C-alpha positions, 0 to 999 in steps of 0.5 A: 499501500505504501509502495502504491501511494509512492509511486502514485504521488511520484507520479503527480508531480512528475506529470506536472512537467507536461504542463509548466508554468504559463508564466515561463513563456513570457511574463517569467522566462527565468523558470525555463532557462537561467540565462535570461537571469538578470537579463534587465537591469534592475531586481525583479521578483516573482510569484506563482501559484497554481492548483487544480480549477476543482480542488479535491483531497490530495489535488496537486499544487504549486507554488513557485518564488523568483528572485533575479537581479542584473547588474553590467553583464551578470545576472543572479537569480533565486529559484524556490519551489514547493509541489504537492501531490497526494502523499508526495512533496517536493522542494527545490532550491536553487541559485543561478549565475548568468553572463549576458555578453554583447556581441554587436550593438544589438545582439547578445549571446547569454548564458546560465546555469542553477545549482541547489538541491532537490528534496522530496517525501511523503507526508505522513500527516495525511498518510491513512495508514501505518505511519511507521510502515518501513517503506515510508520511512526508508523513502523519507530517510533518503537524503536530499540530491543536488538539482541545477540546470544549465541554459543559452539564448541569443537576443537581438531586438525582438528576436529570442532563441534559447535552449535549457537542459532542466533537471541535471539531477539524472546526472548527478544521481540515478532515482532509486524509482524510475521517474517518468515525465521528467523534462529533459531539454527546452528550446523556444524562438520567438519574435516581438513584433512593434505593431505602433509605438509611443505610449499607445504602443500595441505588439504582438510576439508569436513563440514556438517552444518544444520540449523534451520529457523522459518517458513520453514523446517530445511537446510542441508548444506554439502560441503569442502573446498580445500586447496593447498600452506599451505592454501594461495589457497582456493576453496570450495563449499556447497549444500544446501537442498534448492537446491541451492549450494555456490562455491567460490575460495581465495586466502590466501597471507601469511596467514593474507591477504585473498580475496575471491569471492563465487557464490551462485545459487538461491534456486529451488523457485526462479530459475525463478525470479534472477540468483544466489548472488556474495559474495566478502570477505577480512580478514586482519590478525594481529599477530604471526602464528605458 
């Protein structure tokens, strides 16, 4: 029974890799690529919360906090993730160093690495059964793992090309329990189009991303973000080849105080069991704007 609970918990959390936080596509790209930490000079604090639209006991909940600071050609960051699904609890804390190398007046190469720890355990307080079960005890007695990410990007005017290797834990330590649905690579290309300029500027940024997931076929994401009022009003949509989609809207007051909400439909395999997830994103920027 305990072994089943462990496997179900791991599977539920790992499956979140199939639907990463929607904020990583436009609002907070540091979530998907450490090379983009500190890409703006100044301090950026971001908080994300996601849960199923219709909650039930043990339904997945995810909280993510990031802070990053850019100065000169350097970016530093902190990324804290807390993931809950059933009995399973996962906490990941990594620090990030990024270097932004100008190669011409308008072209920049970005490199970044994150390193930290990953801890996984079962919440015995929610366990129905013997809390002294040796399987549960052995699972919770495991040490935290070294984990991290590596990324690179190229930016030029509105062009953004990036690639990242997340979850480097697999290179440091092999799991005793084989976990599928863990992200192994992430690539994306986007281009921001300015439709008009000024205080009422309108813009459009199409984006295509390609993700590799362990134990699952590769996933294609395609969509765009549409902005109004000099990027203070945002509408976005992304279609995922898992036959799900993400839709969102937000407001970025004075390009400093951002609040956005996103809804992601369930993948085709889960539409009979759940009705999607809701995500809330808050962001604060402190620094000079051009």
